[in-house]
C-alpha atoms as a printed R data frame, in Angstrom:
    type eleno elety resid chain resno      x       y       z
1   ATOM     1    CA   MET     A     1  0.000   0.000   0.000
2   ATOM     2    CA   ALA     A     2  2.821   2.412   0.847
3   ATOM     3    CA   ILE     A     3  4.482   1.782  -2.518
4   ATOM     4    CA   ALA     A     4  1.212   2.462  -4.362
5   ATOM     5    CA   ARG     A     5  0.728   5.653  -2.356
6   ATOM     6    CA   ALA     A     6  4.224   6.834  -3.313
7   ATOM     7    CA   LEU     A     7  3.628   6.078  -7.000
8   ATOM     8    CA   VAL     A     8  0.558   8.340  -7.126
9   ATOM     9    CA   LEU     A     9  2.890  11.333  -6.912
10  ATOM    10    CA   LYS     A    10  4.777  10.154 -10.029
11  ATOM    11    CA   PRO     A    11  8.237  10.438  -8.460
12  ATOM    12    CA   ASP     A    12 11.570   9.875 -10.170
13  ATOM    13    CA   VAL     A    13 13.074   8.378  -6.994
14  ATOM    14    CA   ILE     A    14 11.502   6.163  -4.320
15  ATOM    15    CA   VAL     A    15 13.173   5.345  -1.004
16  ATOM    16    CA   LEU     A    16 12.353   1.807   0.142
17  ATOM    17    CA   ASP     A    17 13.383   1.024   3.725
18  ATOM    18    CA   GLU     A    18 13.240  -2.751   4.292
19  ATOM    19    CA   PRO     A    19 10.215  -3.121   1.980
20  ATOM    20    CA   THR     A    20 10.262  -6.923   2.045
21  ATOM    21    CA   SER     A    21 11.777  -7.718   5.452
22  ATOM    22    CA   ALA     A    22  8.652  -9.055   7.186
23  ATOM    23    CA   LEU     A    23  7.217 -10.852   4.169
24  ATOM    24    CA   ASP     A    24  6.996 -14.509   3.254
25  ATOM    25    CA   VAL     A    25  9.553 -15.471   0.587
26  ATOM    26    CA   SER     A    26  6.890 -15.943  -2.113
27  ATOM    27    CA   VAL     A    27  5.283 -12.567  -1.327
28  ATOM    28    CA   GLN     A    28  8.743 -10.990  -1.253
29  ATOM    29    CA   ALA     A    29  9.452 -12.360  -4.733
30  ATOM    30    CA   GLY     A    30  6.180 -10.907  -5.999
31  ATOM    31    CA   ILE     A    31  6.963  -7.460  -4.580
32  ATOM    32    CA   VAL     A    32 10.456  -7.535  -6.085
33  ATOM    33    CA   GLU     A    33  9.014  -8.529  -9.467
34  ATOM    34    CA   VAL     A    34  6.544  -5.623  -9.339
35  ATOM    35    CA   LEU     A    35  9.278  -3.172  -8.284
36  ATOM    36    CA   LEU     A    36 11.528  -4.229 -11.161
37  ATOM    37    CA   SER     A    37  8.648  -4.022 -13.629
38  ATOM    38    CA   LEU     A    38  7.684  -0.535 -12.416
39  ATOM    39    CA   GLN     A    39 11.304   0.555 -12.579
40  ATOM    40    CA   THR     A    40 11.464  -0.406 -16.243
41  ATOM    41    CA   GLU     A    41  8.040   0.976 -17.169
42  ATOM    42    CA   LEU     A    42  8.293   4.280 -15.284
43  ATOM    43    CA   GLY     A    43 12.052   4.866 -15.326
44  ATOM    44    CA   LEU     A    44 12.211   4.899 -11.528
45  ATOM    45    CA   THR     A    45 15.301   5.034  -9.390
46  ATOM    46    CA   TYR     A    46 15.155   3.205  -6.058
47  ATOM    47    CA   VAL     A    47 17.145   3.875  -2.926
48  ATOM    48    CA   PHE     A    48 16.786   0.459  -1.329
49  ATOM    49    CA   VAL     A    49 17.747   0.100   2.342
50  ATOM    50    CA   SER     A    50 18.156  -3.503   3.463
51  ATOM    51    CA   HIS     A    51 20.124  -5.910   5.591
52  ATOM    52    CA   ASP     A    52 19.242  -8.775   3.219
53  ATOM    53    CA   LEU     A    53 22.535  -8.999   1.348
54  ATOM    54    CA   ALA     A    54 21.299 -11.609  -1.126
55  ATOM    55    CA   LEU     A    55 18.424  -9.319  -2.097
56  ATOM    56    CA   VAL     A    56 20.751  -6.315  -2.362
57  ATOM    57    CA   ARG     A    57 23.049  -8.291  -4.656
58  ATOM    58    CA   GLN     A    58 20.080  -9.269  -6.821
59  ATOM    59    CA   LEU     A    59 18.484  -5.819  -7.098
60  ATOM    60    CA   ALA     A    60 21.082  -3.116  -6.768
61  ATOM    61    CA   ASP     A    61 23.412  -1.609  -9.331
62  ATOM    62    CA   THR     A    62 25.462   0.270  -6.762
63  ATOM    63    CA   VAL     A    63 25.801  -0.248  -3.033
64  ATOM    64    CA   CYS     A    64 26.938   1.699   0.016
65  ATOM    65    CA   VAL     A    65 28.048  -0.018   3.200
66  ATOM    66    CA   MET     A    66 27.340   1.913   6.365
67  ATOM    67    CA   HIS     A    67 28.909   1.493   9.766
68  ATOM    68    CA   ARG     A    68 27.809   3.592  12.732
69  ATOM    69    CA   GLY     A    69 25.914   5.984  10.488
70  ATOM    70    CA   ARG     A    70 28.756   6.619   8.038
71  ATOM    71    CA   ILE     A    71 29.341   5.278   4.557
72  ATOM    72    CA   ILE     A    72 32.575   3.321   4.712
73  ATOM    73    CA   GLU     A    73 32.508   1.722   1.267
74  ATOM    74    CA   HIS     A    74 30.611   2.224  -1.953
75  ATOM    75    CA   GLY     A    75 30.766   1.034  -5.534
76  ATOM    76    CA   THR     A    76 29.118  -1.294  -7.970
77  ATOM    77    CA   VAL     A    77 27.547  -4.393  -6.483
78  ATOM    78    CA   MET     A    78 30.136  -6.524  -8.257
79  ATOM    79    CA   ASP     A    79 33.050  -4.474  -6.893
80  ATOM    80    CA   VAL     A    80 31.808  -4.375  -3.306
81  ATOM    81    CA   PHE     A    81 30.622  -7.992  -3.126
82  ATOM    82    CA   ASP     A    82 33.528  -9.523  -5.043
83  ATOM    83    CA   SER     A    83 36.388  -7.324  -3.797
84  ATOM    84    CA   PRO     A    84 35.445  -5.609  -0.543
85  ATOM    85    CA   ARG     A    85 38.072  -3.111   0.599
86  ATOM    86    CA   GLN     A    86 36.959  -2.601   4.177
87  ATOM    87    CA   PRO     A    87 37.302  -5.209   6.940
88  ATOM    88    CA   TYR     A    88 33.754  -4.402   8.074
89  ATOM    89    CA   THR     A    89 32.374  -5.149   4.604
90  ATOM    90    CA   ARG     A    90 34.338  -8.398   4.465
91  ATOM    91    CA   SER     A    91 32.885  -9.418   7.833
92  ATOM    92    CA   LEU     A    92 29.352  -8.742   6.588
93  ATOM    93    CA   LEU     A    93 29.900 -10.852   3.493
94  ATOM    94    CA   ASP     A    94 31.603 -13.592   5.493
95  ATOM    95    CA   SER     A    95 28.517 -13.782   7.709
96  ATOM    96    CA   LEU     A    96 26.343 -14.908   4.794
97  ATOM    97    CA   PRO     A    97 25.257 -18.529   5.064
98  ATOM    98    CA   SER     A    98 26.809 -20.806   2.477
99  ATOM    99    CA   GLY     A    99 24.513 -21.135  -0.516
100 ATOM   100    CA   ALA     A   100 22.403 -18.070   0.357
101 ATOM   101    CA   ALA     A   101 20.039 -17.235  -2.483
102 ATOM   102    CA   GLY     A   102 21.654 -15.019  -5.083
103 ATOM   103    CA   VAL     A   103 25.040 -15.083  -3.413
104 ATOM   104    CA   ASP     A   104 28.103 -16.461  -5.114
105 ATOM   105    CA   PRO     A   105 29.580 -19.217  -2.920
106 ATOM   106    CA   LEU     A   106 33.035 -17.917  -3.889
107 ATOM   107    CA   LEU     A   107 32.379 -14.910  -1.676
108 ATOM   108    CA   HIS     A   108 32.848 -17.098   1.362
109 ATOM   109    CA   ARG     A   109 36.393 -17.032   2.594
110 ATOM   110    CA   ARG     A   110 38.195 -17.234   5.903
111 ATOM   111    CA   PRO     A   111 37.156 -14.226   8.022
112 ATOM   112    CA   GLU     A   112 39.920 -11.744   8.644
113 ATOM   113    CA   PRO     A   113 40.430 -10.246  12.089
114 ATOM   114    CA   ILE     A   114 38.623  -6.939  12.320
115 ATOM   115    CA   GLY     A   115 39.338  -5.851  15.862
116 ATOM   116    CA   THR     A   116 36.323  -4.517  17.664
117 ATOM   117    CA   ILE     A   117 34.190  -3.863  14.586
118 ATOM   118    CA   ARG     A   118 31.009  -5.895  14.758
119 ATOM   119    CA   PRO     A   119 28.564  -5.914  11.846
120 ATOM   120    CA   THR     A   120 24.982  -4.871  12.403
121 ATOM   121    CA   PRO     A   121 22.126  -6.156  10.244
122 ATOM   122    CA   ARG     A   122 21.311  -2.746   8.735
123 ATOM   123    CA   ALA     A   123 24.768  -1.979   7.490
124 ATOM   124    CA   LEU     A   124 24.267  -2.370   3.747
125 ATOM   125    CA   THR     A   125 22.179  -0.031   1.650
126 ATOM   126    CA   ALA     A   126 21.527   0.208  -1.983
């Protein structure tokens, strides 16, 4: 309903904060399909905030990783997911379960020591 309400204003950009987080996987897939279709049809740009890294990898073109309210890494999804530069980003990607949907199993590697940095679920935005 919130997405439909936003579309009435005919925006160029829509901010989606965890739009599928509390949904069943099949409902989530339907919402994602509709969002992608609307993006193509209406030329929309989405700012997608999520802690679901598999979904971010599937949907986003570019990604920003946030830690304690600051962007610590940004780039294309391929660059950030395949070659993370920051220890915090590496720890987030290392926390993905093996075989997570949409995630390349090659991303999983031995975690590197990161000192006191601890990832939080809402650290990745797209």
